[in-house]
C-alpha positions in Angstrom: -34.1 -33.9 -19.6 -34.2 -30.6 -21.5 -36.1 -27.6 -20.1 -38.9 -25.9 -22.0 -38.3 -22.3 -22.9 -40.4 -20.8 -20.1 -38.5 -23.0 -17.6 -35.2 -21.7 -18.8 -36.4 -18.2 -18.5 -37.7 -18.9 -15.0 -34.3 -20.3 -14.0 -32.6 -17.1 -15.3 -35.1 -14.9 -13.5 -34.6 -16.9 -10.3 -30.8 -16.4 -10.5 -31.5 -12.6 -10.9 -33.7 -12.5 -7.8 -31.0 -14.4 -5.8 -28.4 -11.9 -7.0 -30.4 -8.7 -6.5 -32.5 -9.7 -3.5 -36.2 -9.1 -2.8 -38.0 -6.2 -4.3 -40.6 -5.3 -6.9 -40.0 -6.6 -10.4 -41.0 -4.8 -13.6 -44.3 -5.6 -15.3 -44.5 -8.9 -17.2 -44.5 -7.2 -20.6 -41.3 -5.3 -19.8 -39.7 -8.5 -18.5 -40.7 -10.2 -21.8 -39.0 -7.5 -23.8 -35.9 -7.6 -21.6 -35.5 -11.4 -21.9 -36.6 -11.4 -25.6 -39.5 -13.8 -25.2 -43.2 -13.6 -25.8 -45.6 -12.3 -23.1 -47.1 -15.8 -22.7 -43.6 -17.4 -22.1 -42.7 -14.8 -19.5 -46.2 -15.2 -17.9 -45.6 -19.0 -17.6 -42.1 -18.3 -16.1 -43.5 -15.9 -13.5 -46.3 -18.4 -12.7 -43.7 -21.2 -12.2 -41.6 -19.0 -9.8 -44.8 -18.1 -7.9 -45.6 -21.8 -7.5 -42.1 -22.3 -6.1 -42.7 -19.5 -3.5 -40.0 -17.2 -5.1 -42.5 -14.6 -6.4 -45.8 -13.2 -5.1 -48.2 -10.7 -6.6 -51.7 -9.3 -6.5 -53.9 -7.5 -8.9 -52.9 -3.9 -9.4 -49.8 -4.2 -7.2 -47.2 -5.8 -9.5 -45.0 -8.8 -8.9 -42.9 -9.1 -5.7 -39.6 -11.1 -5.4 -39.7 -12.7 -1.9 -36.9 -13.1 0.5 -36.2 -16.8 0.9 -34.7 -16.2 4.4 -38.0 -14.9 5.7 -41.4 -16.7 5.8 -43.9 -15.3 3.3 -46.5 -13.0 4.7 -44.4 -11.7 7.6 -45.8 -8.3 8.7 -44.9 -5.5 11.2 -47.5 -4.1 13.5 -48.5 -0.5 12.8 -46.9 0.6 16.1 -43.6 -1.1 15.4 -43.6 0.1 11.8 -44.3 3.7 12.9 -41.3 3.5 15.2 -39.2 2.3 12.3 -40.4 5.2 10.1 -39.9 7.7 12.8 -36.2 6.6 13.2 -35.9 7.0 9.5 -37.1 10.6 9.7 -34.8 11.5 12.6 -31.7 9.9 11.0 -32.3 11.4 7.5 -33.3 8.2 5.7 -36.6 10.1 5.0 -35.3 13.8 5.0 -37.5 16.3 6.8 -39.5 18.5 4.5 -39.4 16.1 1.6 -42.1 13.7 0.4 -42.3 10.2 2.0 -42.3 7.2 -0.4 -45.7 6.0 -1.6 -47.5 3.2 0.2 -46.6 0.7 -2.5 -42.9 1.3 -1.8 -43.3 0.0 1.8 -45.6 -2.8 0.8 -43.1 -4.3 -1.6 -39.8 -3.4 0.2 -40.8 -3.8 3.9 -43.2 -6.7 3.4 -46.1 -5.0 5.2 -49.8 -4.7 4.4 -51.5 -1.5 3.2 -53.4 -1.4 6.4 -50.1 -1.5 8.4 -48.6 1.4 6.4 -51.8 3.4 6.7 -52.0 2.8 10.5 -48.3 3.8 10.9 -48.7 7.0 8.9 -51.7 7.9 11.0 -49.7 7.4 14.2 -46.9 9.5 12.9 -49.3 12.3 11.8 -50.8 12.5 15.3 -47.2 12.7 16.7 -46.5 15.5 14.2 -43.7 13.5 12.6 -45.3 13.7 9.1 -48.0 15.9 7.6 -50.2 16.0 4.6 -49.5 18.4 1.8 -51.9 18.0 -1.1 -51.9 14.3 -1.9 -48.4 13.6 -0.5 -47.2 12.9 2.9 -44.2 15.1 3.9 -41.5 13.8 6.4 -40.9 15.8 9.6 -43.1 18.1 11.6 -45.3 20.7 9.9 -43.3 23.9 9.8 -44.4 26.0 12.8 -42.7 29.3 11.6 -41.1 30.9 8.7 -37.3 31.0 8.7 -37.4 34.5 7.3 -36.6 37.3 9.7 -38.2 40.6 10.2 -37.8 42.7 7.0 -37.4 39.6 4.9 -33.7 39.1 5.7 -32.2 35.6 5.6 -31.3 34.1 8.9 -27.6 33.3 9.3 -25.7 30.3 10.7 -21.9 30.7 11.4 -19.4 28.1 10.5 -16.5 28.3 13.0 -13.1 26.8 12.0 -9.6 27.3 13.5 -8.4 28.9 10.3 -10.0 29.5 6.9 -7.6 27.2 5.3 -9.1 24.4 7.4 -12.4 24.9 5.7 -10.7 24.9 2.3 -9.0 21.6 3.1 -12.2 20.0 4.4 -14.0 20.8 1.2 -11.4 19.5 -1.2 -10.6 16.4 0.9 -13.0 13.4 0.7 -13.1 12.7 4.4 -15.4 15.5 5.4 -17.4 16.0 2.2 -20.4 13.9 3.1 -21.0 15.9 6.3 -20.4 19.3 4.7 -22.6 18.5 1.6 -25.4 17.1 3.8 -25.8 20.1 6.1 -25.2 22.6 3.3 -28.1 21.2 1.4 -30.5 21.3 4.3 -29.7 25.0 5.0 -30.0 25.9 1.4 -33.4 24.2 1.1 -34.6 26.1 4.2 -33.4 29.5 3.0 -30.7 29.9 5.7 -27.4 31.6 4.9 -24.0 30.2 6.0 -21.1 32.5 6.9 -17.5 31.4 7.7 -15.5 32.8 10.6 -12.2 31.7 12.0 -11.0 31.4 15.6 -7.5 32.7 14.7 -7.0 36.4 14.6 -6.3 37.3 11.0 -3.0 39.0 10.1 -3.0 42.7 9.7 -4.2 43.8 6.3 -6.3 40.7 5.6 -10.1 41.2 5.7 -11.4 38.2 3.8 -12.7 36.3 6.9 -13.8 37.6 10.3 -11.5 36.1 12.9 -10.7 36.3 16.6 -13.2 36.0 19.4 -13.7 39.7 19.8 -14.6 40.4 16.2 -16.8 37.3 16.0 -18.6 38.4 19.1 -19.3 41.8 17.5 -20.5 40.0 14.3 -23.0 37.9 16.4 -24.4 41.0 18.1 -24.7 42.9 14.8 -26.8 40.0 13.3 -29.4 40.3 16.0 -32.3 37.9 15.6 -30.9 36.8 12.2 -28.3 34.8 14.1 -29.6 31.2 14.5 -26.6 29.2 15.7 -23.2 27.9 14.9 -21.4 24.8 13.6 -17.9 24.4 15.1 -15.0 22.3 13.8 -11.7 21.4 15.3 -9.9 18.3 16.6 -9.4 17.9 20.3 -9.5 21.6 21.2 -8.5 23.0 24.6 -11.5 22.7 26.8 -11.3 26.2 28.4 -10.8 27.9 25.0 -13.7 25.8 23.5 -15.9 26.8 26.4 -15.2 30.5 25.7 -16.2 30.0 22.1 -19.3 28.1 22.9 -20.4 30.9 25.2 -20.0 33.4 22.3 -21.7 31.1 19.8 -24.6 30.3 22.1 -25.1 33.4 24.2 -27.1 32.6 27.3 -27.9 29.2 25.7 -30.5 30.8 23.4 -29.3 29.3 20.1 -27.7 26.0 19.3 -23.9 25.5 19.1 -23.0 22.2 17.4 -19.4 20.9 17.6 -18.4 18.3 15.0 -15.5 16.2 16.5 -14.4 14.6 13.2 -11.5 12.7 14.8 -13.5 11.6 17.9 -10.8 13.0 20.2 -12.7 15.8 21.8 -14.4 13.6 24.5 -13.8 16.2 27.2 -15.8 18.9 25.3 -19.2 17.9 26.7 -22.1 19.8 28.2 -20.9 19.6 31.8 -17.6 21.2 30.7 -19.5 23.9 28.8 -21.4 25.2 31.8 -24.3 22.8 31.4 -25.5 24.6 28.2 -28.5 22.5 27.0 -28.2 24.0 23.5 -24.7 22.6 23.1 -24.2 19.4 21.1 -21.1 17.3 20.3 -21.3 15.2 17.2 -18.4 12.7 16.9 -16.8 10.0 14.9 -17.4 6.6 16.6 -14.0 5.2 16.0 -14.4 2.3 18.4 -17.7 1.3 16.8 -16.1 1.4 13.3 -13.1 -0.6 14.3 -15.2 -3.3 16.0 -17.5 -3.5 12.9 -14.4 -4.0 10.6 -13.0 -6.7 12.9 -16.3 -8.4 13.1 -16.7 -8.5 9.3 -13.2 -10.1 9.0 -13.8 -12.5 11.9 -17.1 -13.6 10.4 -15.2 -14.5 7.2 -12.8 -16.6 9.2 -9.7 -14.3 9.5 -7.6 -14.5 12.6 -4.3 -12.9 11.6 -4.8 -9.4 10.1 -2.1 -7.1 8.9 -2.3 -3.3 9.4 0.3 -1.4 7.4 0.5 2.3 8.1 2.7 5.2 6.8 4.2 7.4 9.4 4.3 10.4 7.1 0.5 10.6 7.4 0.7 11.8 11.0 -0.2 10.3 14.4 -3.8 9.2 13.7 -2.9 6.0 11.9 -0.8 4.8 14.9 -3.8 5.6 17.1 -6.2 3.7 15.0 -3.8 0.7 14.8 -3.4 0.7 18.6 -7.2 0.9 19.0 -7.6 -2.0 16.6 -5.1 -4.1 18.6 -7.0 -3.4 21.8 -10.4 -4.4 20.3 -8.9 -7.5 18.5 -7.4 -8.8 21.8 -10.8 -8.7 23.5 -12.6 -10.6 20.7 -13.3 -14.3 21.1 -11.6 -16.1 19.5 -8.9 -13.4 19.7 -7.6 -11.8 16.5 -3.9 -10.9 16.0 -3.1 -7.6 14.5 0.3 -7.7 12.8 1.8 -4.2 12.5 3.9 -2.9 9.6 5.4 0.5 9.1 5.7 1.5 5.5 8.8 3.6 5.5 10.0 2.6 2.0 10.5 5.5 -0.5 8.0 3.5 -2.7 5.1 4.9 -0.7 6.2 8.5 -0.3 4.2 10.5 -2.8 3.4 13.4 -0.5 0.2 14.1 1.4 -0.7 17.6 0.3 -2.8 16.3 -2.6 -6.4 15.5 -3.2 -7.5 11.8 -3.2 -7.8 11.8 -6.9 -4.3 13.3 -7.4 -2.9 10.7 -5.0 -4.6 7.9 -6.8 -3.2 9.1 -10.1 0.3 9.4 -8.7 0.2 6.0 -7.1 -0.9 4.4 -10.4 2.0 6.1 -12.1 4.4 4.9 -9.4 3.2 1.3 -9.8 3.4 1.5 -13.6 7.0 2.7 -13.2 8.0 -0.2 -11.0 6.2 -2.8 -13.1 7.8 -1.5 -16.3 11.2 -1.7 -14.6 10.6 -5.3 -13.6 9.2 -6.2 -17.0 12.4 -5.2 -18.6 14.1 -8.0 -16.6 11.5 -10.7 -17.3 13.7 -12.8 -19.6 16.5 -12.8 -17.1 14.3 -13.7 -14.1 11.8 -16.1 -15.6 8.7 -14.2 -16.6 5.6 -13.1 -14.7 6.0 -15.4 -11.6 9.4 -14.0 -10.9 8.2 -10.5 -11.6 5.7 -10.8 -8.7 8.5 -11.8 -6.3 10.8 -9.0 -7.5 8.0 -6.5 -7.0 7.4 -7.6 -3.4 11.1 -7.3 -2.7 10.7 -3.5 -3.3 8.4 -3.3 -0.3 9.8 -5.3 2.7 7.0 -4.1 4.9 4.3 -5.9 2.8 6.5 -8.9 2.3 6.9 -9.2 6.1 3.1 -9.3 6.5 2.9 -12.2 4.0 5.6 -14.0 5.9 3.7 -13.5 9.1 0.8 -15.4 7.7 -1.8 -12.6 7.4 -4.9 -13.4 5.5 -6.4 -9.9 5.4 -5.3 -6.2 5.5 -7.0 -3.5 7.5 -6.1 -0.2 5.9 -6.4 2.9 8.1 -8.3 4.8 5.5 -9.5 4.7 1.9 -6.5 6.5 0.5 -4.1 3.9 1.9 -6.5 1.2 0.9 -6.1 2.3 -2.7 -2.3 2.0 -2.4 -2.6 -1.5 -0.8 -5.1 -2.7 -3.4 -2.9 -1.5 -6.2 0.1 -3.1 -4.6 -1.8 -6.5 -4.5 -2.7 -6.2 -8.2 0.9 -5.3 -9.2 2.2 -8.2 -7.1 -0.3 -10.7 -8.7 -2.2 -11.2 -5.4 -5.9 -11.7 -6.0 -8.3 -9.7 -3.8 -10.2 -11.3 -2.0 -9.2 -14.7 -3.3 -5.8 -14.7 -1.6 -5.9 -11.6 0.5 -8.9 -9.6 1.9 -8.9 -5.9 2.4 -11.1 -3.6 4.5 -10.8 0.1 5.0 -12.4 3.1 6.7 -14.2 6.4 5.8 -16.2 5.6 2.6 -15.0 8.9 1.0 -16.8 9.9 -2.2 -13.7 9.1 -4.4 -13.5 5.6 -2.8 -16.5 4.4 -4.8 -14.2 3.7 -7.8 -12.2 1.3 -5.6 -13.5 -2.3 -5.1 -12.6 -2.3 -1.4 -15.1 -2.7 1.4 -15.0 0.1 3.9 -16.6 1.4 7.1 -18.9 4.4 6.7 -18.9 6.5 9.9 -22.3 8.1 9.2 -21.0 11.6 8.4 -23.8 12.4 5.9 -26.4 11.4 8.6 -24.6 13.6 11.1 -24.6 16.6 8.7 -28.4 16.2 8.3 -28.9 16.0 12.0 -26.7 19.0 12.7 -28.7 21.2 10.3 -32.0 20.2 11.9 -30.7 20.8 15.4 -30.3 24.5 14.3 -33.5 24.5 12.2 -35.3 23.0 15.2 -37.9 21.1 13.3 -37.4 17.5 14.4 -36.8 15.9 17.9 -33.3 15.1 18.9 -31.7 12.0 20.2 -28.6 13.0 22.1 -27.2 11.7 25.4 -27.2 13.7 28.7 -23.9 15.3 27.7 -25.2 16.3 24.3 -23.3 13.6 22.5 -24.5 12.3 19.1 -22.2 9.5 17.6 -22.2 8.7 13.9 -23.9 5.4 13.0 -21.2 3.0 11.5 -22.2 0.8 8.6 -20.2 -1.7 6.5 -20.1 -0.8 2.8 -19.4 -4.2 1.1 -17.7 -3.9 -2.2 -16.6 -7.5 -2.4 -13.0 -7.3 -1.0 -13.6 -9.6 2.0 -13.6 -13.3 1.4 -12.6 -16.4 3.3 -8.9 -17.1 4.0 -6.9 -19.4 1.8 -7.0 -23.0 3.0 -8.6 -24.4 6.1 -5.9 -23.0 8.4 -6.2 -19.3 9.0 -2.8 -18.4 10.2 0.9 -19.3 10.3 3.2 -20.6 7.6 0.5 -22.4 5.6 -1.1 -19.1 4.4 2.3 -17.6 3.7 3.2 -20.6 1.6 -0.1 -20.4 -0.3 0.4 -16.7 -1.0 4.0 -17.2 -2.1 3.0 -20.1 -4.3 0.6 -18.1 -6.3 3.2 -15.4 -7.1 
């Protein structure tokens, strides 16, 4: 039986809701223009979806797409919702000093009543977690003091790095950019100046950056009350040397000293090792949490044999991450097997002293070069299918993973994931149809790559670091001053179910070989 016009429109709109998820839809007249139908036809389509329980609405509040997984009308109590909003302020979802979303945002997106939102805002206001400014609610406590110093001078926060070149590399590399951008923005917004110093004593005749503990100590004293704290960087520093620097950066524990352990290897640099300084904080990458999250995502999709190819030219950290992945995988139930592969072929060696964008460009050129070479031999070897086999022969490390029956790859970081994804495309292996890929870091450049990745929460940590020094929101650190990054999965569609019903062994290898 044929559908009427409004039923066809309702079906298309229903598919859109399933794809985009719950939320507030545009007004009916805008939907009518978008779908090129009359207002009456769209009204009937919306009415039909409302009768089916897919849409809900009320006068003056627009039309709401409901979540089919939750019963309609579910609400959070004001106390529970206030706790949820307070966590959002502390974690930077609702940045301190900026306007909170309007009530309708929470009504439509959080499925709560106006009374619940109003009650939660009232509770937060009494706890000084939000405040009223004109007609808008502002996130965070009401500013208790001006950040300007006597005489109108700007307060200063020092950024402490082993060497000035480290700061340069952190800014051009994608790994640290979310953290750096986040805390820079918060200081700029609050009128606080940042100044770079280095731990290494500069060579004679160079005066660009203050360096060495004696000169930095003199700088701190010269700043007087303008000095408000320090952000310290460095992977797994010597504990005694780090303690000496913390003592200088937080004299008598009067100002905060925040250490960002971007590799998660400075676990011994805690408060008890820093003389019990209560103004010392260690923010760190939660590598174990990130690895577990990646493994859980692959396990939930049905993968049991996972390949982890690494390139030794990148340093020691890929081996450490692979060893950690093997430990975590062995403890899962059912257990997951991590198949190791060392990518020592010249094919992968493009140099590491480049930006992510340069590396991506060079790898694309490298793949084009190999594919062009193989294409010249297509007539002799039987066309595209043989081309895929010949391409794989250039990379025995990846061919060995296929022979081992892996159904997914876990790349140590986004840069390597780009290389693995490009390899799959050149070899004719569909992602995720035949091979899934998951990665780590969620660097800004990785957004162009359709590979799912683990975000270690660096942007959130940068926000928290800034407000530790600003001192305007409560802190949630453990007894040793530790604050881990919150790991989240960024799903870009590269994780799917394994080929066939069997998830390991020769069957998957045969399936992968067959399609190339």
